[in-house]
GUKOLLO-666502 format. One line per field, with one value per residue: residue number from 0; residue in three letters; z negated, y, x negated of N, C-alpha, C in turn. Coordinates in Angstrom, 1 decimal. Layout:
BEGIN
k: c(NUM, ...)
r: c(ALA, ...)
nc3: c(Z, ...)
nc2: c(Y, ...)
nc1: c(X, ...)
cac3: c(Z, ...)
cac2: c(Y, ...)
cac1: c(X, ...)
cc3: c(Z, ...)
cc2: c(Y, ...)
cc1: c(X, ...)
This chain:
BEGIN
k: c(0, 1, 2, 3, 4, 5, 6, 7, 8, 9, 10, 11, 12, 13, 14, 15, 16, 17, 18, 19, 20, 21, 22, 23, 24, 25, 26, 27, 28, 29, 30, 31, 32, 33, 34, 35, 36, 37, 38, 39, 40, 41, 42, 43, 44, 45, 46, 47, 48, 49, 50, 51, 52, 53, 54, 55, 56, 57, 58, 59, 60, 61, 62, 63, 64, 65, 66, 67, 68, 69, 70, 71, 72, 73, 74, 75, 76, 77, 78, 79, 80, 81)
r: c(UNK, UNK, UNK, UNK, UNK, UNK, UNK, UNK, UNK, UNK, UNK, UNK, UNK, UNK, UNK, UNK, UNK, UNK, UNK, UNK, UNK, UNK, UNK, UNK, UNK, UNK, UNK, UNK, UNK, UNK, UNK, UNK, UNK, UNK, UNK, UNK, UNK, UNK, UNK, UNK, UNK, UNK, UNK, UNK, UNK, UNK, UNK, UNK, UNK, UNK, UNK, UNK, UNK, UNK, UNK, UNK, UNK, UNK, UNK, UNK, UNK, UNK, UNK, UNK, UNK, UNK, UNK, UNK, UNK, UNK, UNK, UNK, UNK, UNK, UNK, UNK, UNK, UNK, UNK, UNK, UNK, UNK)
nc3: c(-85.6, -85.5, -87.9, -89.4, -89.7, -89.6, -91.3, -93.6, -93.4, -94.7, -95.0, -93.9, -92.3, -90.4, -89.2, -88.2, -86.3, -84.5, -83.5, -82.5, -81.2, -78.6, -77.5, -75.1, -74.2, -74.6, -76.2, -78.4, -79.4, -80.1, -82.0, -84.0, -84.6, -85.7, -87.8, -89.4, -89.7, -90.1, -88.2, -86.5, -83.7, -82.0, -82.8, -82.2, -79.5, -78.7, -79.5, -77.9, -75.4, -73.8, -72.3, -73.7, -72.7, -71.5, -73.8, -75.3, -73.8, -74.1, -76.8, -77.1, -75.7, -77.4, -79.7, -79.0, -78.6, -81.1, -82.4, -81.1, -81.9, -84.6, -85.7, -86.0, -88.0, -91.3, -94.7, -95.8, -93.9, -91.9, -93.1, -92.2, -90.6, -92.0)
nc2: c(93.0, 95.1, 97.0, 99.9, 102.7, 105.3, 106.1, 106.8, 109.3, 112.6, 115.3, 117.7, 116.8, 115.4, 117.5, 119.0, 117.3, 117.0, 119.6, 120.1, 118.0, 117.7, 116.1, 114.3, 114.2, 111.5, 110.4, 112.1, 111.4, 108.7, 109.1, 110.4, 108.4, 106.5, 107.8, 109.3, 107.5, 105.1, 103.0, 99.9, 99.2, 97.5, 97.8, 100.5, 100.4, 99.2, 101.0, 103.2, 102.2, 101.0, 98.6, 96.2, 96.5, 99.1, 100.6, 100.0, 101.3, 104.0, 104.2, 103.9, 106.2, 108.1, 107.6, 108.2, 111.0, 111.8, 111.1, 112.8, 115.3, 115.1, 115.8, 118.5, 118.8, 119.9, 119.6, 121.6, 123.6, 123.3, 124.2, 126.2, 125.1, 124.0)
nc1: c(-102.4, -104.4, -106.3, -105.2, -106.8, -106.3, -104.2, -105.5, -106.4, -106.4, -104.0, -105.0, -107.0, -105.6, -104.1, -106.2, -107.4, -105.2, -105.0, -107.6, -108.8, -108.0, -106.0, -104.0, -100.4, -99.6, -101.6, -101.4, -98.8, -99.3, -101.3, -99.8, -97.9, -99.6, -101.0, -99.1, -96.9, -98.1, -98.1, -98.9, -101.1, -99.7, -97.0, -96.7, -97.0, -94.7, -92.7, -93.5, -93.2, -95.2, -97.4, -99.8, -102.4, -102.4, -101.9, -104.1, -106.1, -105.2, -105.6, -108.4, -109.3, -108.3, -109.6, -112.3, -112.0, -111.5, -113.8, -115.6, -114.7, -115.1, -117.7, -117.3, -115.6, -115.1, -114.4, -111.8, -112.3, -110.4, -108.1, -106.5, -104.7, -102.7)
cac3: c(-84.4, -85.9, -89.1, -89.2, -90.6, -89.5, -92.4, -94.7, -93.1, -95.5, -94.1, -93.2, -91.2, -89.3, -88.5, -87.5, -85.0, -83.6, -82.8, -82.0, -80.4, -77.2, -77.1, -74.1, -74.9, -75.1, -77.3, -79.6, -79.9, -80.7, -83.2, -85.0, -85.1, -86.5, -89.0, -90.3, -89.9, -90.4, -87.3, -85.9, -82.3, -81.4, -83.1, -81.5, -78.0, -78.5, -79.6, -76.8, -74.2, -72.9, -72.5, -74.6, -72.0, -71.4, -75.2, -75.7, -73.1, -74.8, -78.2, -76.9, -75.4, -78.6, -80.7, -78.5, -78.8, -82.6, -82.8, -80.5, -82.7, -86.0, -86.3, -86.2, -89.2, -92.6, -95.6, -96.1, -92.7, -91.1, -93.9, -91.5, -89.8, -93.0)
cac2: c(93.2, 95.9, 97.7, 101.3, 103.5, 106.6, 106.5, 107.3, 110.7, 113.5, 116.1, 118.7, 116.1, 115.1, 118.8, 119.4, 116.5, 117.3, 120.9, 120.3, 116.9, 117.8, 114.9, 114.5, 113.9, 110.1, 110.3, 112.8, 110.5, 107.5, 109.6, 110.7, 107.1, 105.8, 108.6, 109.7, 106.4, 103.9, 101.9, 99.2, 99.4, 96.7, 98.5, 101.8, 100.1, 98.9, 102.3, 104.1, 101.5, 100.6, 97.3, 96.2, 97.0, 100.5, 101.1, 99.9, 102.4, 105.2, 104.2, 104.1, 107.6, 108.9, 107.4, 109.0, 112.4, 112.0, 111.0, 114.0, 116.4, 114.8, 116.6, 119.9, 118.8, 120.0, 119.7, 123.0, 124.5, 123.2, 124.5, 127.1, 124.3, 123.5)
cac1: c(-103.3, -105.6, -106.2, -104.9, -107.7, -105.8, -103.4, -106.3, -106.7, -105.6, -103.2, -105.8, -107.7, -104.5, -103.8, -107.4, -107.5, -104.1, -105.3, -109.0, -109.4, -107.7, -105.2, -102.9, -99.2, -99.5, -102.6, -100.8, -97.8, -99.9, -101.9, -98.8, -97.4, -100.6, -101.4, -98.0, -96.0, -98.8, -97.8, -100.0, -101.1, -98.6, -95.7, -96.7, -96.8, -93.2, -92.0, -93.8, -92.8, -96.3, -98.0, -100.9, -103.6, -102.3, -102.0, -105.5, -106.8, -104.8, -106.2, -109.8, -109.5, -108.0, -110.8, -113.4, -111.8, -111.6, -115.3, -116.2, -114.3, -115.4, -118.8, -116.8, -114.7, -115.6, -113.2, -111.4, -112.4, -109.2, -107.0, -105.7, -103.7, -101.7)
cc3: c(-84.7, -87.2, -88.8, -90.2, -90.6, -90.6, -93.6, -94.5, -94.1, -94.5, -93.3, -92.1, -90.0, -88.5, -87.7, -86.2, -84.0, -82.8, -82.1, -81.1, -79.0, -76.7, -76.0, -74.9, -75.4, -76.3, -78.6, -80.2, -80.6, -82.0, -84.3, -85.5, -86.0, -87.8, -89.9, -90.6, -90.2, -89.5, -86.8, -84.4, -81.5, -81.6, -82.3, -80.0, -77.8, -78.6, -78.4, -75.4, -73.2, -73.2, -73.3, -74.0, -71.9, -72.8, -75.6, -75.1, -73.8, -76.1, -78.1, -76.6, -76.6, -79.6, -80.2, -78.7, -80.3, -83.0, -82.2, -81.4, -84.2, -86.5, -86.6, -87.5, -90.5, -93.6, -95.9, -94.9, -92.0, -91.9, -93.2, -90.7, -90.7, -93.0)
cc2: c(94.0, 96.6, 99.2, 102.1, 105.0, 107.0, 107.0, 108.7, 111.6, 114.5, 117.1, 118.1, 115.8, 116.4, 119.2, 118.6, 116.8, 118.6, 120.9, 119.2, 116.9, 116.6, 115.3, 114.1, 112.4, 109.8, 110.9, 111.9, 109.3, 108.0, 109.8, 109.4, 106.4, 106.5, 108.8, 108.5, 105.1, 102.7, 101.2, 99.6, 98.7, 97.4, 99.8, 101.5, 99.8, 100.2, 103.2, 103.5, 101.2, 99.2, 97.4, 96.8, 98.5, 101.2, 101.0, 101.0, 103.8, 105.3, 104.5, 105.5, 108.5, 108.8, 108.2, 110.5, 112.7, 112.0, 112.3, 115.2, 116.3, 115.6, 118.1, 120.0, 118.9, 120.2, 121.2, 123.9, 124.5, 123.5, 125.5, 126.4, 123.8, 124.3)
cc1: c(-104.5, -105.3, -106.1, -105.7, -107.1, -104.9, -104.1, -106.7, -105.8, -105.0, -104.0, -106.6, -106.8, -104.3, -105.0, -107.5, -106.4, -104.4, -106.6, -109.5, -109.0, -106.9, -104.2, -101.6, -99.1, -100.4, -102.0, -99.7, -98.3, -100.6, -100.9, -98.2, -98.4, -100.9, -100.2, -97.1, -96.7, -98.5, -99.0, -100.0, -100.0, -97.2, -95.6, -96.5, -95.3, -92.4, -92.2, -93.4, -94.0, -96.8, -99.3, -102.2, -103.6, -102.5, -103.4, -106.4, -106.5, -105.5, -107.7, -110.1, -109.3, -109.1, -112.0, -113.3, -111.9, -113.1, -116.0, -115.9, -114.8, -116.6, -118.4, -116.0, -115.5, -114.4, -113.0, -111.5, -111.1, -108.0, -106.0, -104.6, -102.6, -100.5)
């Protein structure tokens, strides 16, 4: 369904976004499924029990929050989250 770029995040990036992006519980669950387990959006929707339209909305909100937090991310700065 889609390519998962999230699995390319290094651990400090994952921790940074989990703490700084302001995810709600559904976004955080999706982020964890995509980054730590490498699940596709389709696989994540089955695990989370949401339809494709709902999952697409959650994913779009999550992406916006990541992009908003991204300018604050500098390698090494988020090491306090490790």
